[in-house]
SEBA-992316 format. One line per field, with one value per residue: z, x, y of N, C-alpha, C in turn; chain; residue number from 0; residue in three letters. Coordinates in pm, 1 decimal. Each point is the difference from the previous one (the first is absolute). Example, Ala and Ser with C-alpha at 12.3 -4.5 7.8 and 13.67 -1.06 7.14 Angstrom:
// SEBA-992316
n.w <- (780.0, -72.0)
n.u <- (1319.0, -35.0)
n.v <- (-569.0, 105.0)
ca.w <- (0.0, 6.0)
ca.u <- (-89.0, 82.0)
ca.v <- (119.0, 119.0)
c.w <- (0.0, 73.0)
c.u <- (90.0, -77.0)
c.v <- (120.0, 109.0)
unit <- (A, A)
pos <- (0, 1)
code <- (ALA, SER)
***
This chain:
// SEBA-992316
n.w <- (4271.3, -9.3, 164.8, 49.7, -35.7, -26.5, 11.5, -48.0, 54.2, -85.2, 168.8, -11.7, 19.3, -66.2, 5.4, -13.0, 36.5, -120.7, -44.5, 48.6, 25.8, -108.4, -44.1, 89.2, -16.8, -93.4, -50.3, 93.5, -38.7, -50.5, 82.6, 39.9, -66.0, 11.6, -88.7, -68.9, 132.8, 142.1, 105.3, -43.3, -38.1, 80.5, -85.0, -85.3, -40.8, -11.1, 13.3, 81.7, 46.5, -75.9, 35.8, 64.0, -40.9, -4.7, 92.3, -66.7, -100.0, 50.7, 106.0, 9.4, 73.1, -5.5, 31.0, -129.1, 173.4, -96.4, 58.5, 110.6, 98.4, -23.9, -127.0, 45.6, -161.3, 41.9, -93.6, -7.1, -134.5, -41.0, 20.9, 43.9, -107.5, 122.2, 80.4, -122.3, 47.2, 111.1, 69.0, 97.3, 104.0, 30.2, 122.1, -53.0, -20.8, 76.9, 31.9, 61.5, 0.1, -78.5, 69.0, -43.1, -78.7, -13.1, 35.5, 150.4, 28.2, 49.7, 125.9, 53.4, -62.3, 96.2, 115.4, 7.3, -4.4, 33.3, 120.6, -4.2, 15.3, 111.3, -52.4, -19.2, 50.1, 100.2, 94.4, 109.8, 69.5, 107.6, 83.2, 65.8, 62.3, 22.4, 73.5, -212.2, 62.3, 7.1, -20.7, 41.5, 19.3, 1.4, 0.7, 87.1, 67.1, 15.3, 31.8, 119.8, 20.3, 136.5, -20.9, 141.9, 123.8, 31.7, 78.0, 147.4, -124.0, 74.2, 77.1, 86.3, 51.7, 107.7, -81.6, -58.4, -133.9, 2.3, -140.4, -38.0, -168.9, -32.6, -90.6, -111.3, -120.8, -126.2)
n.u <- (-329.4, 68.5, -7.6, -112.6, 63.5, -36.3, 131.3, -51.9, 173.2, 48.4, 47.9, 83.4, 125.5, -68.6, -85.6, 117.1, 26.8, -79.9, 19.7, 96.4, -41.2, -71.0, 90.4, 56.8, -52.5, 10.6, 56.5, -48.1, -53.4, 81.7, 61.7, -116.5, 9.3, 54.4, 68.4, -14.6, 72.1, -116.0, 52.4, 63.2, -98.4, -17.2, 154.8, -109.2, 137.9, -64.1, 130.5, -35.1, -129.3, 39.6, 122.7, -86.4, -8.7, 121.3, -89.5, 115.0, -105.7, -84.1, -59.0, -43.5, -97.6, -71.6, -119.3, -80.2, 29.7, -40.3, 28.9, -55.8, 163.5, -149.1, 102.0, 50.6, 82.4, 90.3, 87.4, 119.4, 124.2, -27.9, 179.1, -15.0, 82.3, 15.9, 42.7, 35.2, -35.5, 99.6, -116.8, 57.3, -139.5, 45.1, 5.0, -78.1, -39.9, -119.5, 66.5, 2.3, 55.4, 55.6, -12.2, -23.6, 36.1, 61.5, 61.5, -49.5, -131.4, -0.1, 76.8, -32.1, -172.1, 88.5, 124.0, -113.7, -49.3, 46.4, 21.1, -128.3, 48.1, 17.7, 70.7, -129.5, -33.6, 59.4, 97.7, -33.5, 114.8, -30.6, 17.5, -154.4, 19.5, 10.9, 71.9, -2.2, -102.8, 13.9, 143.1, -47.4, -98.8, 125.2, 91.0, -94.6, -30.0, 146.3, -62.0, 76.7, 92.7, -48.4, 154.3, 15.4, 16.5, 66.2, 51.6, -69.8, -39.4, -39.3, 133.1, -115.9, 118.8, -53.0, -88.8, -41.5, -31.7, -98.0, 80.4, -123.4, -9.2, -13.9, -80.2, -12.3, -73.6, 123.7)
n.v <- (-350.1, 102.6, -40.1, 7.5, 101.8, -142.7, 16.7, -69.8, 47.7, -70.7, -10.3, 122.9, -0.3, 80.2, -111.3, -21.6, 103.1, 49.4, -74.2, 24.1, 103.5, -51.2, -59.3, 88.0, 76.7, -54.6, 61.7, 107.2, 25.5, -109.3, -58.9, -50.3, 95.6, 18.9, -20.8, 108.7, 17.9, 116.4, -39.0, -141.4, -10.6, 18.2, -49.4, -17.3, 102.1, 167.1, 55.3, -54.8, 101.5, 138.6, -110.8, -52.1, 147.4, -51.5, -84.2, -45.3, 6.6, 135.7, 10.6, 127.2, -57.3, 91.8, 16.6, 105.3, 68.7, -2.7, 78.2, -30.5, -53.6, -78.8, -87.4, -159.2, -40.4, -191.4, -37.2, -113.4, -9.8, -139.5, -33.9, -140.0, -96.5, -87.5, 113.5, 28.0, -111.4, 59.7, 86.6, 67.9, 41.3, 92.2, -18.6, -81.7, 135.8, 1.0, 169.8, -3.3, 149.5, -51.8, -91.9, -121.7, 55.0, -142.8, 55.7, -125.0, 61.0, 117.5, 8.8, -125.6, -34.7, 116.8, -93.1, -71.3, 130.0, 80.1, -112.0, 45.8, 121.9, -70.5, -11.4, -154.5, 93.1, -98.7, 56.0, 81.0, 22.4, -95.0, 38.7, -32.2, 65.0, -76.1, 92.3, -73.4, -41.1, 147.5, -33.0, -77.1, 61.4, 153.1, -34.3, -64.6, 102.7, 66.8, -153.8, 66.3, -31.6, -72.9, -55.9, 43.7, -87.0, 136.3, -77.6, 98.6, 50.0, 94.6, 12.9, 60.4, -2.7, -31.4, 119.8, -103.8, 34.5, -64.0, 8.8, 40.0, -98.9, 78.2, -41.9, 76.8, -112.7, 50.0)
ca.w <- (51.4, 63.6, 59.9, -48.2, 22.2, 47.9, -91.4, -13.3, -81.7, 13.6, 18.0, -47.2, 24.4, 55.2, 140.9, 100.3, 109.6, 127.7, -36.5, 105.9, 166.7, 49.8, 92.0, 110.9, 86.5, -44.2, 69.6, 85.9, 2.3, -41.0, 63.2, -14.8, -160.2, -48.9, 38.8, -19.5, 115.3, 0.0, 62.1, -96.0, -115.4, 63.5, -42.5, -159.0, -20.0, -103.2, -129.7, -22.3, -29.4, -88.6, -93.2, -15.4, -83.0, -112.9, -98.6, -162.3, 1.5, 156.0, 2.3, 178.1, -45.3, 100.8, 38.9, 93.8, -25.1, -76.2, 25.5, 95.8, -72.8, 150.1, -14.3, -88.8, -1.6, -95.8, -96.7, -44.2, -79.8, 90.2, -76.7, -56.7, -112.7, 103.0, 87.5, -27.3, 17.6, 175.3, 17.2, 125.9, -28.0, 163.5, 47.4, -1.3, 77.5, 8.6, 87.3, 127.3, 10.2, -196.3, -4.9, -28.8, -50.9, -125.5, -16.6, -33.8, -155.8, -139.8, -21.9, -11.5, -105.7, -96.1, 6.3, -70.4, -120.9, 58.8, -18.4, -115.7, -119.4, -29.1, -153.2, 28.2, 145.9, 32.5, 106.4, 84.3, 158.1, 164.9, 116.0, 95.6, 180.1, 39.9, 96.3, -16.8, -112.1, -76.7, -99.5, 8.0, -84.3, -143.6, -50.6, -34.3, -117.3, -186.9, -105.1, 56.7, 42.2, 81.0, -79.0, 112.3, 161.6, 9.2, 92.7, 23.8, -164.0, 72.1, 157.4, 82.1, 111.7, 12.8, -23.5, -94.9, -52.2, -164.1, -85.3, -112.4, -72.0, -151.3, -161.0, -98.4, -90.1, -52.3)
ca.u <- (-81.5, 29.7, -18.0, -48.0, 139.3, 186.7, -4.7, 123.8, 71.5, 140.3, 84.4, 132.4, 104.8, -1.2, -98.2, 52.1, -8.8, -194.9, -35.5, 91.2, -28.2, -107.2, 39.0, 45.7, -140.0, -34.9, 116.7, 8.5, -160.7, -95.1, 135.9, -13.1, -20.9, 205.9, 125.1, 127.5, -15.7, 8.4, 120.9, 37.3, -14.2, 27.8, 100.6, 28.2, -49.6, -106.9, 24.5, -0.8, -143.3, -22.0, -2.3, -133.3, -137.3, 91.8, 11.0, -113.6, -171.7, -2.3, -81.4, -37.4, -91.4, -31.2, -106.3, 21.1, -175.2, 14.7, 152.2, 14.2, 3.0, -18.5, -26.9, 141.5, 44.1, 97.2, 39.8, 48.2, -6.2, 116.9, 13.3, 49.5, -50.3, -128.0, -124.3, -50.9, -152.6, -50.0, 21.9, -45.2, -40.6, 26.9, 26.0, -126.1, -10.9, -85.6, -53.8, -103.5, -101.3, -8.5, -39.0, -145.6, -44.8, 54.6, 158.2, 49.3, -43.7, 81.6, 119.7, 0.3, -1.6, 69.9, 49.5, 37.2, -29.9, 153.7, 55.4, -45.5, 77.2, 110.4, 14.6, -12.5, -69.4, -151.2, -75.3, 18.6, 52.7, -26.5, -10.5, -90.8, -17.9, -155.8, -104.0, -50.9, -149.6, -44.5, 75.1, -63.0, -137.7, 48.1, 43.9, -67.2, -114.5, 66.8, 24.3, 125.6, -76.1, 145.8, 57.0, 45.8, -5.9, 170.2, -28.4, 115.9, 59.1, 27.2, -41.7, -42.4, 104.5, -41.9, -115.4, -6.0, -125.8, -7.6, -17.8, -56.2, 89.2, -102.6, 36.5, -117.1, 65.2, -120.0)
ca.v <- (139.2, 130.7, 93.8, 156.9, 116.7, -47.2, -21.1, -103.2, -45.3, 37.2, 49.1, 16.1, 44.3, 166.2, 7.2, -157.7, 36.0, -10.0, -126.9, -39.1, 41.4, -71.0, -140.3, 36.7, -3.2, -117.5, -152.7, 67.9, 39.3, -99.7, -75.6, -103.3, -7.2, 28.3, -87.7, 143.0, 68.9, 77.3, 30.2, 0.5, 99.1, 124.3, -64.4, -37.8, 72.1, 24.8, -69.4, -160.0, -42.9, 29.6, -109.8, -112.3, -8.8, -21.5, -114.3, -43.4, -111.8, 27.1, 129.6, 43.7, 147.9, 48.9, 85.4, 180.3, 49.4, 169.9, 7.6, -146.5, -217.6, -50.4, -101.3, -46.8, -162.6, 0.4, -167.9, -37.7, -112.3, -100.9, 59.8, -86.2, -89.7, -58.5, 69.4, 136.0, -23.1, 78.0, 119.2, 42.6, 74.8, 84.7, 145.5, 83.9, 141.5, 118.3, 100.2, -23.7, 98.0, 25.2, -89.0, -44.4, 36.8, -31.0, 27.7, -121.1, -120.3, 11.7, -25.3, -99.0, -4.0, 63.3, -28.2, -102.9, 62.3, 64.0, -67.5, -86.6, 50.4, -25.3, -114.3, -106.3, -30.3, -44.8, 45.7, 56.4, -37.8, 101.5, -81.7, 80.8, -31.5, -113.0, 118.9, 113.9, -22.7, 92.0, 14.2, -119.4, 24.8, 101.5, -88.0, -90.7, 41.6, -54.1, -123.8, -75.1, -192.4, -5.8, -150.7, 1.7, 94.6, -43.0, 62.5, 49.4, 82.5, 137.4, 42.4, 49.1, 1.6, -130.9, -53.7, -57.4, -36.7, -78.9, 47.4, -42.6, 5.2, 31.1, 49.1, -22.4, -4.6, 82.0)
c.w <- (90.8, 70.4, -45.9, 74.4, 1.1, -188.2, 27.4, -133.6, -11.1, 48.7, -51.9, 57.6, 126.5, 76.2, 124.6, 126.3, 79.7, -11.1, 117.0, 90.0, 7.6, -25.7, 71.6, 76.4, -1.0, 119.1, 152.1, 81.4, -14.6, -44.2, -92.1, -155.4, -76.3, 35.9, 49.7, 161.8, -95.5, 49.0, -134.3, -141.4, 42.7, 29.9, -120.5, -62.5, -182.8, -112.1, -65.6, 0.0, -110.5, -154.9, 21.7, -150.2, -115.0, -37.5, -91.4, 70.7, 174.2, -26.7, 184.9, -109.8, 143.5, 5.4, 51.9, 21.5, -8.2, 6.5, 52.6, -69.1, 139.3, -17.7, -133.8, 4.2, -104.4, -95.0, -97.1, -66.1, 99.6, -174.9, -40.1, -81.9, -22.3, 0.0, -96.0, -64.1, 74.6, 1.3, 179.7, 51.5, 180.9, 40.0, 28.6, 155.7, -15.2, 134.7, 82.7, -15.8, -194.3, 58.8, -72.2, -88.5, -175.6, -59.9, -42.1, -114.8, -174.2, -39.1, -35.1, -166.5, -115.7, -39.4, -122.6, -188.7, -66.7, -109.5, -149.1, -150.9, 14.0, -118.8, 104.0, 173.7, 7.8, 138.8, 86.5, 158.3, 98.1, 83.7, 137.4, 152.8, 20.7, 116.2, -56.5, -54.5, -66.7, -151.3, -48.8, -68.0, -113.3, -69.8, -89.3, -121.9, -121.2, -57.6, 110.3, 53.3, 85.2, -48.4, 131.1, 75.9, 8.3, 230.3, 65.2, -88.2, 119.5, 128.9, 55.4, 105.5, 49.3, -71.2, -193.4, -98.8, -160.9, -93.8, -146.7, -47.6, -163.7, -78.4, -89.8, -116.0, -106.5, -129.4)
c.u <- (73.0, -60.5, -16.2, 70.1, 114.7, 109.2, 180.1, 114.3, 137.7, 130.3, 133.8, 94.0, -66.9, -107.6, 79.9, -5.8, -93.8, -17.0, 90.7, -86.5, -151.2, 60.2, 38.2, -153.9, -61.5, 115.6, -10.5, -165.2, -64.9, 146.8, -56.4, -83.0, 142.5, 83.9, 98.9, -31.3, 34.8, 191.6, 68.3, -24.5, 9.2, 97.4, 63.5, 10.8, -35.6, 92.4, -9.8, -96.0, 7.0, 42.6, -111.2, -58.4, 139.2, 53.8, -130.9, -87.8, 33.4, -100.7, -75.9, -133.2, -77.0, -150.1, 26.3, -173.4, 87.0, 182.5, 96.6, 9.6, -50.3, -20.5, 134.9, -58.9, 88.7, -43.4, 92.3, -41.8, 115.3, 104.9, 98.5, -51.1, -109.1, -120.1, -56.0, -176.5, -85.0, 37.1, -42.9, -29.1, 76.4, -56.0, -177.4, -46.4, -135.8, 19.2, -149.1, -137.2, -91.5, -84.8, -162.4, -56.7, 62.7, 119.1, 110.0, 13.4, 46.8, 117.9, 46.0, -28.1, 79.7, 115.2, -52.1, -29.8, 175.9, 89.8, -53.6, 98.1, 154.6, 2.9, 30.3, 26.2, -158.7, -38.3, 45.6, -56.9, -10.4, 25.5, -25.0, 35.6, -167.7, -40.7, -24.9, -106.7, -52.8, 87.7, 12.9, -123.9, -19.8, 69.5, -43.0, -129.8, 43.1, 100.8, 121.4, -69.9, 123.2, 15.3, 143.9, 60.1, 135.3, -51.2, 111.5, 54.3, 79.7, 7.7, 33.7, 74.5, -95.0, -99.8, 16.6, -79.6, 52.1, -61.3, -94.6, 111.3, -132.6, 49.3, -130.6, 121.0, -104.3, -46.2)
c.v <- (72.2, 66.6, 211.6, 88.9, -64.5, -41.9, -121.2, 12.6, -8.2, 65.8, 28.2, 33.1, 139.0, -86.1, -56.9, 121.5, 13.8, -179.0, -63.9, 59.1, -93.9, -125.6, -42.6, -10.0, -151.2, -119.5, 63.4, -76.0, -184.1, -80.6, -121.6, -75.0, 5.4, -108.8, 85.9, 56.8, 174.9, 33.4, -50.2, 172.2, 165.8, 84.6, 6.8, 145.5, -10.4, -75.6, -155.0, 16.8, 1.9, -85.3, -76.0, 59.0, 35.9, -158.4, -63.9, -107.5, 2.9, 156.0, -27.5, 98.2, 80.8, 7.1, 89.4, 25.4, 185.5, 1.5, -97.5, -80.4, -51.4, -160.0, -19.0, -123.2, 58.0, -120.9, 33.8, -144.8, -61.3, 35.8, -150.4, -47.8, -65.9, 43.2, 169.8, -23.3, 29.0, 105.8, -10.8, 124.6, 5.4, 117.6, 68.2, 40.9, 86.8, -19.5, -50.4, 74.4, -31.1, -166.3, -57.5, 116.5, -8.0, 22.7, -75.8, -119.1, 84.2, 36.8, -145.5, 24.4, 74.7, -55.2, -129.4, -1.3, 25.9, -148.5, -138.9, 38.1, -81.5, -173.4, -96.4, 3.7, -73.1, -70.0, 78.2, -44.4, 137.0, -53.9, 122.4, -112.0, -74.4, 104.9, 184.0, -45.5, 87.8, -12.2, -156.7, -42.3, 8.0, -131.6, -125.7, 65.5, 72.5, -64.7, -73.9, -124.4, -39.9, -97.4, -43.8, 104.3, -17.4, 8.8, 57.3, 84.6, 104.8, -27.1, 167.2, 5.2, -187.9, -83.2, -60.5, 106.8, -85.4, 80.6, -113.9, 13.6, 17.2, 7.5, 14.1, 16.4, 86.6, -86.9)
unit <- (A, A, A, A, A, A, A, A, A, A, A, A, A, A, A, A, A, A, A, A, A, A, A, A, A, A, A, A, A, A, A, A, A, A, A, A, A, A, A, A, A, A, A, A, A, A, A, A, A, A, A, A, A, A, A, A, A, A, A, A, A, A, A, A, A, A, A, A, A, A, A, A, A, A, A, A, A, A, A, A, A, A, A, A, A, A, A, A, A, A, A, A, A, A, A, A, A, A, A, A, A, A, A, A, A, A, A, A, A, A, A, A, A, A, A, A, A, A, A, A, A, A, A, A, A, A, A, A, A, A, A, A, A, A, A, A, A, A, A, A, A, A, A, A, A, A, A, A, A, A, A, A, A, A, A, A, A, A, A, A, A, A, A, A, A, A, A, A, A, A)
pos <- (0, 1, 2, 3, 4, 5, 6, 7, 8, 9, 10, 11, 12, 13, 14, 15, 16, 17, 18, 19, 20, 21, 22, 23, 24, 25, 26, 27, 28, 29, 30, 31, 32, 33, 34, 35, 36, 37, 38, 39, 40, 41, 42, 43, 44, 45, 46, 47, 48, 49, 50, 51, 52, 53, 54, 55, 56, 57, 58, 59, 60, 61, 62, 63, 64, 65, 66, 67, 68, 69, 70, 71, 72, 73, 74, 75, 76, 77, 78, 79, 80, 81, 82, 83, 84, 85, 86, 87, 88, 89, 90, 91, 92, 93, 94, 95, 96, 97, 98, 99, 100, 101, 102, 103, 104, 105, 106, 107, 108, 109, 110, 111, 112, 113, 114, 115, 116, 117, 118, 119, 120, 121, 122, 123, 124, 125, 126, 127, 128, 129, 130, 131, 132, 133, 134, 135, 136, 137, 138, 139, 140, 141, 142, 143, 144, 145, 146, 147, 148, 149, 150, 151, 152, 153, 154, 155, 156, 157, 158, 159, 160, 161, 162, 163, 164, 165, 166, 167, 168, 169)
code <- (MET, ARG, PRO, MET, GLY, ALA, GLN, VAL, ARG, ALA, LEU, THR, GLU, THR, ASP, ALA, GLU, VAL, TRP, TRP, THR, VAL, ARG, LEU, ARG, ALA, LEU, ARG, GLU, GLU, PRO, GLU, ALA, PHE, GLY, SER, SER, TYR, GLN, GLU, ALA, ARG, GLU, THR, PRO, LEU, GLU, ARG, VAL, ARG, GLU, ARG, PHE, ARG, GLN, PRO, GLU, SER, PHE, VAL, LEU, GLY, ALA, PHE, GLU, GLY, ALA, GLU, LEU, VAL, GLY, THR, VAL, GLY, CYS, PHE, ARG, ARG, GLN, GLY, VAL, LYS, GLU, ARG, HIS, LYS, ALA, THR, ILE, TRP, GLY, MET, TYR, VAL, ALA, PRO, GLU, HIS, ARG, GLY, HIS, GLY, LEU, GLY, ARG, GLY, LEU, ILE, GLU, GLN, ALA, ILE, GLU, ASP, ALA, ARG, ALA, TRP, PRO, ALA, LEU, THR, GLN, ILE, HIS, LEU, ALA, VAL, THR, THR, VAL, ASN, GLU, PRO, ALA, ARG, ARG, LEU, TYR, ARG, SER, LEU, GLY, PHE, GLU, VAL, TYR, GLY, VAL, GLU, PRO, CYS, ALA, LEU, LYS, LEU, GLY, GLU, ARG, CYS, LEU, ASP, GLU, GLU, LEU, MET, LEU, ARG, ARG, LEU)
***
């Protein structure tokens, strides 16, 4: 179910700069939601950002309202022989002014659909901080189940954030 007026598509190297702008905004405004920090990420050269789009069995999706990139999510397949049956969703973000219209659901649904194309993939994993109730609700509504909790997975100053480890079997 794609939100009215929204387009979700795979991003390419040509989208790297606009994606990086959105990614840095996400890291700056939502530090509790990401393992990466804004302070470290802002020093990353754009060429290294472009490399992300050249990785095998990996993609980054973007949600567009008109020409504006307003949401993103990434997914990669594990590469080890014993782990190739698993993929990981990362970096889910929708700009606050565009939330509540189904863009997040559309991004995750498209990520699941695209990951299904990888032969012999049987499960998709993600991690979400326990303080991010809207994301936790979304993932559960799309069939993700909690299989564990990592205590103090992220640390913001002296504050510890636990993460729920979730998976969806395909």
